[in-house]
DOVO-90652 format. One record per residue (C-alpha): chain; residue number from 0; x, y, z. Coordinates in Angstrom, 3 decimals, padded with zeros to 6 digits, always signed. Layout:
ATOM   mol   seq         xx         yy         zz
ATOM     A   NUM          X          Y          Z
...
% end
This chain:
ATOM   mol   seq         xx         yy         zz
ATOM     A     0   +061.156   +140.618   +064.502
ATOM     A     1   +063.862   +138.837   +062.539
ATOM     A     2   +063.908   +135.098   +061.991
ATOM     A     3   +067.163   +133.827   +063.592
ATOM     A     4   +067.059   +130.224   +062.374
ATOM     A     5   +070.395   +129.042   +061.048
ATOM     A     6   +070.694   +126.237   +058.529
ATOM     A     7   +073.169   +123.556   +059.561
ATOM     A     8   +075.219   +121.838   +056.857
ATOM     A     9   +073.696   +118.711   +055.420
ATOM     A    10   +070.159   +119.311   +056.660
ATOM     A    11   +067.021   +120.523   +055.030
ATOM     A    12   +065.727   +123.925   +055.935
ATOM     A    13   +063.589   +124.406   +059.000
ATOM     A    14   +059.961   +123.558   +058.410
ATOM     A    15   +057.630   +126.424   +059.098
ATOM     A    16   +054.662   +125.296   +061.127
ATOM     A    17   +051.347   +126.979   +060.581
ATOM     A    18   +050.141   +129.201   +063.368
ATOM     A    19   +048.003   +126.566   +065.071
ATOM     A    20   +047.479   +126.629   +068.800
ATOM     A    21   +047.729   +123.080   +070.165
ATOM     A    22   +045.107   +121.893   +072.592
ATOM     A    23   +046.308   +122.170   +076.156
ATOM     A    24   +046.766   +118.871   +077.916
ATOM     A    25   +044.875   +118.445   +081.170
ATOM     A    26   +046.966   +119.388   +084.187
ATOM     A    27   +047.801   +116.398   +086.329
ATOM     A    28   +049.341   +116.308   +089.746
ATOM     A    29   +053.113   +115.900   +089.925
ATOM     A    30   +053.964   +112.241   +090.247
ATOM     A    31   +056.480   +112.233   +093.067
ATOM     A    32   +056.879   +109.884   +095.975
ATOM     A    33   +054.117   +110.158   +098.519
ATOM     A    34   +054.409   +111.231   +102.115
ATOM     A    35   +054.317   +107.645   +103.361
ATOM     A    36   +057.140   +106.585   +101.032
ATOM     A    37   +059.286   +109.560   +102.042
ATOM     A    38   +058.748   +108.952   +105.751
ATOM     A    39   +059.485   +105.222   +105.379
ATOM     A    40   +062.667   +106.005   +103.448
ATOM     A    41   +063.717   +108.505   +106.105
ATOM     A    42   +063.016   +105.974   +108.853
ATOM     A    43   +065.112   +103.307   +107.125
ATOM     A    44   +067.927   +105.829   +106.682
ATOM     A    45   +067.872   +106.742   +110.398
ATOM     A    46   +067.712   +103.049   +111.402
ATOM     A    47   +070.665   +102.210   +109.130
ATOM     A    48   +072.668   +105.131   +110.531
ATOM     A    49   +072.058   +104.136   +114.163
ATOM     A    50   +072.832   +100.455   +113.549
ATOM     A    51   +075.948   +101.348   +111.537
ATOM     A    52   +077.193   +103.518   +114.417
ATOM     A    53   +076.852   +100.802   +117.048
ATOM     A    54   +077.663   +097.910   +114.675
ATOM     A    55   +081.173   +097.057   +115.974
ATOM     A    56   +079.843   +096.427   +119.488
ATOM     A    57   +076.491   +094.996   +118.363
ATOM     A    58   +078.205   +092.481   +116.076
ATOM     A    59   +080.196   +091.027   +118.971
ATOM     A    60   +077.147   +090.881   +121.243
ATOM     A    61   +075.064   +089.156   +118.586
ATOM     A    62   +077.855   +086.695   +117.788
ATOM     A    63   +078.168   +085.770   +121.475
ATOM     A    64   +074.375   +085.392   +121.676
ATOM     A    65   +074.373   +083.080   +118.651
ATOM     A    66   +077.149   +080.959   +120.190
ATOM     A    67   +075.180   +080.733   +123.452
ATOM     A    68   +071.994   +079.781   +121.576
ATOM     A    69   +073.948   +077.148   +119.617
ATOM     A    70   +075.291   +075.602   +122.823
ATOM     A    71   +071.794   +075.700   +124.339
ATOM     A    72   +070.434   +074.032   +121.219
ATOM     A    73   +072.978   +071.207   +121.521
ATOM     A    74   +072.224   +070.795   +125.229
ATOM     A    75   +068.449   +070.551   +124.682
ATOM     A    76   +068.670   +068.538   +121.454
ATOM     A    77   +066.582   +065.550   +122.644
ATOM     A    78   +064.343   +067.426   +125.079
ATOM     A    79   +060.715   +067.237   +123.954
ATOM     A    80   +058.914   +070.585   +123.929
ATOM     A    81   +062.130   +072.569   +123.826
ATOM     A    82   +062.330   +074.794   +120.775
ATOM     A    83   +066.015   +075.641   +121.158
ATOM     A    84   +066.730   +074.801   +117.507
ATOM     A    85   +064.167   +077.342   +116.320
ATOM     A    86   +065.485   +079.923   +118.787
ATOM     A    87   +069.015   +079.363   +117.470
ATOM     A    88   +067.787   +079.666   +113.876
ATOM     A    89   +065.996   +082.920   +114.668
ATOM     A    90   +069.022   +084.468   +116.421
ATOM     A    91   +071.322   +083.381   +113.595
ATOM     A    92   +068.914   +084.817   +110.998
ATOM     A    93   +068.868   +088.166   +112.835
ATOM     A    94   +072.681   +088.229   +112.863
ATOM     A    95   +072.835   +087.477   +109.135
ATOM     A    96   +070.102   +090.006   +108.279
ATOM     A    97   +071.747   +092.814   +110.273
ATOM     A    98   +075.140   +091.993   +108.752
ATOM     A    99   +073.599   +092.223   +105.293
ATOM     A   100   +071.699   +095.414   +106.191
ATOM     A   101   +074.807   +097.222   +107.428
ATOM     A   102   +077.355   +095.996   +104.896
ATOM     A   103   +075.422   +095.771   +101.617
ATOM     A   104   +072.461   +098.148   +101.913
ATOM     A   105   +073.294   +101.843   +101.511
ATOM     A   106   +070.430   +104.331   +101.712
ATOM     A   107   +070.205   +107.012   +099.061
ATOM     A   108   +072.254   +110.073   +099.923
ATOM     A   109   +074.849   +108.120   +101.955
ATOM     A   110   +078.321   +107.709   +100.464
% end
C-alpha cells in the first residue's frame, strides 16, 4: 500500500508514529438530555404554543380582570381582613408573567 501523505509548503514532514496500539478508553453512556428534561421541554413548548394561539383574547380578558381587581382593591382599601391588594398584585403579576412568556420566550425549534 502506498503512502499518500502530501507535504504542504512551509511545514515539516509528517511524523511517523510507531505502531503502538493506544489503550481503549472505557465506554461511557452518551451524555444527552434525560427523559425528564425532554418531556419538560416538550410540555413547555406545547404550553407556549397554546397560550400564543389564544393570546389576543386572553390578553384582553386578563387586562379587564386586572382593572376589576384594581377597582376592588381601591374599594376595600381600609377594610380590615380584606386582602384585595394582594389579590390585585397576584393578578397583575400573572398578566406580566404571561406577557413576558409569550413575547420574549421562544422555545427551541420555533421561529
